[in-house]
C-alpha positions as CSV (number, residue, x, y, z in Angstrom):
1,M,0.0,0.0,0.3
2,V,1.5,3.6,-1.0
3,T,1.5,6.0,1.8
4,I,0.3,9.7,1.0
5,P,2.2,12.4,2.6
6,L,-0.4,14.5,4.5
7,Q,0.8,17.9,2.3
8,A,-0.4,15.9,-0.4
9,I,-4.2,15.1,1.1
10,V,-4.1,18.7,2.3
11,M,-3.2,20.1,-1.3
12,L,-5.7,17.7,-3.0
13,W,-9.0,18.5,-0.3
14,G,-8.1,22.1,-0.8
15,L,-8.1,21.7,-4.8
16,I,-11.2,19.7,-4.5
17,T,-12.8,22.3,-2.1
18,L,-11.9,24.9,-4.7
19,Y,-13.1,22.8,-7.7
20,K,-16.4,21.3,-6.8
21,D,-17.4,20.4,-10.5
22,N,-17.5,16.7,-11.0
23,F,-15.8,16.8,-14.3
24,M,-13.0,18.7,-12.4
25,L,-13.0,16.1,-9.5
26,Q,-12.3,13.2,-11.7
27,T,-9.4,14.9,-13.2
28,I,-7.8,16.0,-10.0
29,L,-8.4,12.7,-8.7
30,I,-6.8,10.8,-12.2
31,F,-4.0,13.3,-12.0
32,A,-3.1,12.4,-8.0
33,A,-3.5,8.9,-9.0
34,S,-1.2,9.1,-11.6
35,L,1.6,10.8,-9.6
36,I,1.1,8.4,-6.4
37,S,1.8,5.8,-9.0
38,F,4.7,7.4,-10.6
39,N,6.3,8.2,-7.3
40,S,6.0,4.5,-6.3
């Protein structure tokens, strides 16, 4: 299991709060998943 830094979680939460649009949310989640996969 990949450990996600608290900073990344806070940053993601901030982005999600700013962009409460479904399309934007999906884009952010996909982007985050890509970064996490890339860093592992």
